[in-house]
C-alpha positions as CSV (number, residue, x, y, z in Angstrom):
1,X,-16.5,-193.5,43.9
2,X,-16.8,-190.0,42.5
3,X,-17.6,-187.1,44.6
4,X,-21.0,-185.4,43.9
5,X,-19.4,-182.0,43.9
6,X,-15.9,-180.6,44.4
7,X,-15.2,-176.9,45.1
8,X,-11.8,-175.5,44.4
9,X,-11.0,-172.3,46.3
10,X,-11.7,-170.9,49.8
11,X,-12.7,-167.3,49.6
12,X,-16.3,-165.9,50.0
13,X,-17.4,-167.6,46.8
14,X,-16.0,-171.0,47.7
15,X,-17.4,-171.1,51.3
16,X,-20.8,-169.8,50.2
17,X,-21.0,-172.5,47.5
18,X,-20.0,-175.1,50.1
19,X,-22.7,-173.9,52.6
20,X,-25.4,-174.2,49.9
21,X,-24.1,-177.5,48.5
22,X,-23.9,-179.0,52.0
23,X,-27.4,-177.9,52.9
24,X,-28.6,-179.6,49.6
25,X,-27.1,-182.9,50.9
26,X,-24.4,-183.0,48.2
27,X,-21.6,-183.5,50.8
28,X,-19.2,-181.1,49.1
29,X,-15.4,-181.5,49.2
30,X,-13.5,-178.3,49.3
31,X,-9.8,-177.9,48.2
32,X,-9.0,-174.8,50.2
33,X,-5.4,-174.4,48.9
34,X,-2.0,-175.4,50.3
35,X,-0.1,-173.5,53.0
36,X,3.2,-173.0,51.2
37,X,5.7,-170.2,50.8
38,X,4.9,-170.0,47.1
39,X,1.3,-169.4,47.9
40,X,2.1,-166.8,50.5
41,X,4.3,-164.8,48.1
42,X,1.6,-165.1,45.4
43,X,-1.2,-164.1,47.8
44,X,-3.1,-167.4,47.2
45,X,-3.1,-168.9,50.7
46,X,-6.3,-170.5,52.0
47,X,-9.2,-168.2,52.8
48,X,-8.6,-165.9,49.8
49,X,-7.8,-162.2,49.5
50,X,-10.2,-161.2,52.3
51,X,-7.9,-162.9,54.7
52,X,-5.2,-160.4,53.7
53,X,-7.3,-157.4,54.8
54,X,-8.0,-155.9,58.2
55,X,-11.3,-154.3,59.0
56,X,-14.3,-155.2,56.8
57,X,-16.9,-152.5,57.0
58,X,-19.0,-153.2,53.9
59,X,-20.1,-156.9,54.4
60,X,-23.7,-156.9,55.5
61,X,-24.5,-158.2,59.0
62,X,-21.3,-157.1,60.8
63,X,-21.8,-153.5,62.2
64,X,-19.1,-152.1,64.5
65,X,-19.0,-153.9,67.8
66,X,-17.2,-156.4,70.0
67,X,-17.4,-159.9,68.5
68,X,-14.7,-161.5,70.7
69,X,-17.0,-163.8,72.8
70,X,-18.8,-164.8,69.6
71,X,-15.6,-165.7,67.9
72,X,-14.4,-167.6,70.9
73,X,-17.6,-169.6,71.0
74,X,-17.9,-170.2,67.2
75,X,-14.3,-171.2,66.3
76,X,-12.0,-173.9,67.6
77,X,-9.4,-172.7,70.0
78,X,-6.5,-173.9,67.8
79,X,-7.8,-171.7,64.9
80,X,-8.5,-168.7,67.2
81,X,-5.0,-168.9,68.5
82,X,-3.5,-168.4,65.1
83,X,-5.5,-165.2,64.4
84,X,-4.7,-161.7,65.3
85,X,-6.4,-160.3,68.4
86,X,-9.9,-159.0,67.8
87,X,-10.1,-155.2,67.6
88,X,-13.6,-154.9,68.9
89,X,-14.7,-152.8,65.9
90,X,-16.8,-155.2,63.9
91,X,-15.3,-158.0,61.9
92,X,-11.9,-158.3,60.2
93,X,-11.2,-160.1,56.9
94,X,-9.6,-163.2,58.5
95,X,-12.4,-163.4,61.1
96,X,-15.1,-163.3,58.5
97,X,-13.4,-166.0,56.4
98,X,-12.9,-168.2,59.5
99,X,-16.6,-167.9,60.3
100,X,-17.6,-168.7,56.7
101,X,-15.3,-171.8,56.8
102,X,-16.7,-173.0,60.1
103,X,-20.3,-172.5,58.9
104,X,-19.6,-174.7,55.8
105,X,-17.9,-177.3,58.0
106,X,-20.8,-177.3,60.4
107,X,-23.1,-178.4,57.6
108,X,-20.8,-181.3,56.7
109,X,-18.4,-179.9,54.2
110,X,-15.1,-181.8,54.0
111,X,-11.9,-179.8,53.6
112,X,-8.6,-180.6,52.0
113,X,-5.7,-178.2,52.6
114,X,-4.1,-178.6,49.2
115,X,-4.1,-177.1,45.7
116,X,-5.6,-178.6,42.6
117,X,-2.9,-178.3,40.0
118,X,-4.5,-180.0,37.0
119,X,-7.9,-181.0,35.7
120,X,-9.3,-183.4,33.1
121,X,-12.7,-182.2,31.9
122,X,-12.8,-184.3,28.8
123,X,-14.2,-187.3,30.7
124,X,-16.9,-187.8,33.2
125,X,-16.6,-188.1,36.1
126,X,-14.1,-185.2,36.0
127,X,-10.6,-185.9,37.3
128,X,-8.8,-183.4,39.5
129,X,-5.1,-183.7,40.4
130,X,-3.8,-182.3,43.7
131,X,-0.3,-181.0,44.4
132,X,0.4,-183.9,46.7
133,X,0.0,-186.4,43.8
134,X,-3.4,-187.7,44.7
135,X,-6.4,-187.3,42.5
136,X,-10.2,-187.2,43.0
137,X,-13.1,-187.7,40.7
138,X,-16.2,-185.4,40.7
139,X,-19.6,-185.4,39.0
140,X,-19.7,-181.5,39.2
141,X,-17.0,-178.9,39.9
142,X,-17.2,-175.3,41.1
143,X,-14.1,-173.2,40.6
144,X,-13.7,-170.3,43.0
145,X,-10.0,-169.7,43.0
146,X,-10.3,-165.9,42.9
147,X,-8.0,-163.3,41.5
148,X,-4.9,-161.7,43.1
149,X,-4.2,-158.0,43.0
150,X,-1.1,-157.0,41.1
151,X,1.6,-155.2,43.2
152,X,4.8,-153.4,42.3
153,X,7.1,-155.9,43.9
154,X,8.9,-153.5,46.3
155,X,10.0,-154.9,49.7
156,X,8.7,-151.8,51.4
157,X,5.3,-152.3,49.7
158,X,5.2,-155.8,51.2
159,X,6.2,-154.5,54.6
160,X,3.3,-152.1,54.8
161,X,0.5,-154.2,53.4
162,X,-2.6,-153.7,55.6
163,X,-0.7,-150.8,57.3
164,X,-1.4,-148.3,54.6
165,X,-0.8,-150.3,51.4
166,X,-4.0,-151.6,49.8
167,X,-5.3,-152.8,46.4
168,X,-8.9,-152.0,47.1
169,X,-10.1,-148.5,47.7
170,X,-13.8,-149.6,48.1
171,X,-12.7,-152.1,50.7
172,X,-10.4,-149.9,52.8
173,X,-10.7,-146.3,51.7
174,X,-13.2,-145.2,54.3
175,X,-11.1,-146.5,57.2
176,X,-10.2,-143.9,59.9
177,X,-6.5,-144.1,59.1
178,X,-7.1,-142.6,55.6
179,X,-9.7,-139.9,56.4
180,X,-8.7,-136.4,55.8
181,X,-5.2,-137.5,54.9
182,X,-3.2,-137.3,51.6
183,X,-3.3,-140.6,49.7
184,X,-1.5,-142.1,46.7
185,X,-3.1,-144.1,43.8
186,X,-0.8,-146.0,41.4
187,X,-2.1,-146.5,37.9
188,X,-3.5,-144.7,34.9
189,X,-6.5,-146.7,33.7
190,X,-10.2,-146.6,34.4
191,X,-9.7,-148.6,37.6
192,X,-7.2,-146.1,38.9
193,X,-9.5,-143.2,38.1
194,X,-12.3,-145.0,39.9
195,X,-10.1,-145.6,42.9
196,X,-8.9,-142.0,43.0
197,X,-12.4,-140.6,42.6
198,X,-13.7,-142.8,45.4
199,X,-10.8,-141.9,47.7
200,X,-11.3,-138.2,47.1
201,X,-14.5,-138.4,49.1
202,X,-12.4,-139.2,52.2
203,X,-8.9,-138.0,51.6
204,X,-7.6,-134.4,51.9
205,X,-5.7,-134.9,48.6
206,X,-5.1,-137.8,46.1
207,X,-1.9,-138.1,44.2
208,X,-2.3,-140.3,41.1
209,X,1.1,-141.7,40.0
210,X,1.3,-142.6,36.3
211,X,4.4,-143.6,34.3
212,X,3.2,-141.9,31.1
213,X,2.2,-138.4,30.1
214,X,-1.4,-139.3,29.5
215,X,-3.9,-141.6,31.2
216,X,-4.8,-144.9,29.7
217,X,-8.3,-144.4,31.0
218,X,-11.2,-143.7,28.7
219,X,-11.7,-140.1,27.7
220,X,-14.6,-139.5,30.0
221,X,-12.8,-141.1,33.0
222,X,-9.6,-139.1,32.3
223,X,-11.5,-135.9,32.2
224,X,-13.2,-136.8,35.5
225,X,-9.9,-137.2,37.2
226,X,-8.4,-134.0,35.8
227,X,-11.4,-132.0,36.8
228,X,-11.5,-133.3,40.3
229,X,-10.0,-130.5,42.6
230,X,-8.8,-133.1,45.1
231,X,-6.9,-135.2,42.5
232,X,-3.4,-134.3,41.4
233,X,-1.9,-136.4,38.6
234,X,1.8,-136.9,38.8
235,X,2.9,-137.6,35.3
236,X,6.0,-139.6,34.0
237,X,6.7,-141.0,37.4
238,X,6.9,-144.3,39.2
239,X,7.0,-145.4,42.9
240,X,10.5,-145.8,44.1
241,X,9.8,-146.6,47.8
242,X,7.1,-146.7,50.4
243,X,8.1,-144.9,53.6
244,X,6.7,-145.3,57.1
245,X,7.3,-146.6,60.6
246,X,5.9,-149.3,62.9
247,X,3.7,-146.9,64.8
248,X,2.0,-145.0,62.0
249,X,2.3,-147.3,59.1
250,X,2.7,-145.5,55.7
251,X,3.7,-141.9,56.1
252,X,5.0,-141.0,52.6
253,X,5.7,-142.4,49.1
254,X,8.9,-141.6,47.3
255,X,8.6,-141.3,43.6
256,X,11.1,-141.1,40.7
257,X,10.8,-139.4,37.4
258,X,10.5,-141.8,34.5
259,X,12.9,-139.8,32.3
260,X,15.3,-137.9,34.6
261,X,15.2,-140.2,37.6
262,X,14.7,-137.3,40.0
263,X,13.2,-138.3,43.3
264,X,10.8,-136.6,45.7
265,X,8.6,-137.6,48.6
266,X,4.8,-137.2,48.7
267,X,3.3,-137.2,52.2
268,X,0.7,-139.9,52.3
269,X,-1.0,-142.2,54.9
270,X,-1.8,-144.7,52.3
271,X,-0.9,-146.1,48.8
272,X,-3.6,-147.8,46.7
273,X,-2.5,-150.1,43.8
274,X,-4.8,-149.9,40.7
275,X,-2.7,-151.8,38.2
276,X,-5.0,-154.8,37.7
277,X,-5.6,-158.3,39.0
278,X,-4.5,-161.7,37.8
279,X,-7.1,-164.4,37.9
280,X,-6.0,-167.7,39.4
281,X,-6.8,-169.7,36.2
282,X,-3.5,-171.1,35.1
283,X,-4.5,-174.7,36.0
284,X,-7.5,-174.5,33.7
285,X,-5.9,-172.8,30.7
286,X,-6.8,-174.9,27.6
287,X,-9.4,-176.8,29.7
288,X,-12.1,-174.0,29.9
289,X,-12.9,-171.0,27.8
290,X,-11.3,-167.9,29.2
291,X,-11.8,-164.2,28.4
292,X,-9.0,-162.1,26.9
293,X,-8.0,-161.2,30.5
294,X,-7.8,-164.9,31.4
295,X,-10.9,-164.9,33.6
296,X,-13.2,-167.9,33.3
297,X,-16.0,-167.1,30.9
298,X,-19.6,-167.5,32.0
299,X,-21.3,-169.0,28.9
300,X,-25.0,-168.6,29.9
301,X,-26.4,-165.2,30.8
302,X,-27.1,-164.7,34.5
303,X,-25.8,-168.2,35.3
304,X,-22.4,-169.5,36.4
305,X,-22.0,-172.1,33.7
306,X,-18.7,-172.5,32.0
307,X,-17.8,-173.9,28.5
308,X,-17.9,-177.4,30.0
309,X,-21.2,-178.8,31.2
310,X,-21.0,-179.6,34.9
311,X,-18.3,-177.1,35.6
312,X,-19.3,-173.8,37.2
313,X,-17.3,-170.7,38.2
314,X,-17.9,-168.3,41.1
315,X,-16.4,-165.2,42.5
316,X,-13.5,-163.1,41.2
317,X,-12.1,-165.9,39.1
318,X,-14.9,-165.0,36.7
319,X,-15.7,-161.4,37.7
320,X,-13.4,-158.7,36.6
321,X,-15.9,-155.9,37.3
322,X,-17.3,-155.8,40.8
323,X,-14.6,-157.7,42.7
324,X,-16.3,-157.5,46.1
325,X,-16.7,-160.0,48.9
326,X,-20.5,-159.8,48.9
327,X,-20.8,-160.2,45.1
328,X,-18.4,-163.2,45.2
329,X,-20.5,-164.8,47.9
330,X,-23.6,-164.2,45.8
331,X,-22.1,-166.0,42.8
332,X,-21.0,-168.8,45.1
333,X,-24.7,-169.3,46.1
334,X,-25.6,-169.2,42.4
335,X,-23.0,-171.7,41.4
336,X,-24.1,-174.2,44.1
337,X,-27.7,-173.9,43.0
338,X,-26.7,-174.2,39.3
339,X,-24.7,-177.3,40.1
340,X,-27.4,-178.9,42.2
341,X,-30.0,-178.4,39.4
342,X,-27.6,-179.7,36.8
343,X,-26.9,-182.8,38.8
344,X,-30.6,-183.4,39.3
345,X,-31.1,-183.2,35.6
346,X,-28.3,-185.7,35.0
347,X,-29.9,-188.2,37.3
């Protein structure tokens, strides 16, 4: 018998969709992703990108404070044991995602810890194939597989993730470790300028590292960066190594000239990557209409509909603009409501 609704993905969008679908008595089945080394390297483990961050200061409802007893009461001991100690400063990314997961589960959501690797949307019920070889049929599907930030691929970069290396200035830039300190932004497009401009509110100085001799950003954005007294653009250079130690995290970034290879170190307490994101849509290529950047295309204004009736998309897998946890959660709610109403219309 086909499932009423299957949700693929387990970030803020996926769990919010599950909460709403479960409360609507649709008994959602969530494929949260597999726990594999390939997914770890790719940054696509269960619970999404937020599970790779530390403090979360901009998600509504979690002001600074000690949540330890609440977490102990809300989550199973086995899942709490696998989490980092609570820092008593509000909520962390992994804590927030575990709470969302548990809330969905409390309403009856069923969870499969596996990846969906192939889909058949040409027939109804839809057929979804998991990486373990099993398949499931569904009347409606919500895709919430997110997008992963692009990194440089340096070993030192990997070593200092969440200890000074970040791919989201809006998420992390206001943290105490970065305030009144020099910071590095890598990239030269509009996103890099936006990150640099945002960080300049908190940093003592922002070094923008760009491989070329002119920014790829739009003219107005480029002028904004070059006029900002706190931003210094380092032309024709690339990051050679992230430097730091176990106590302080990132302390400097070593760069190399693109033409002469000359190296120098820039003091910095953080390095922010702004070289784009890759949406997790490979398994639906050719099955759904995608944008030029490979994000799932919303085909109805202000709705989460895709090019296939009965298939909906939520979160960063379809949003290449806002890319925030709260906006992802919002579209998760929208997708669940859209799916519920579509199913009602079919019946």
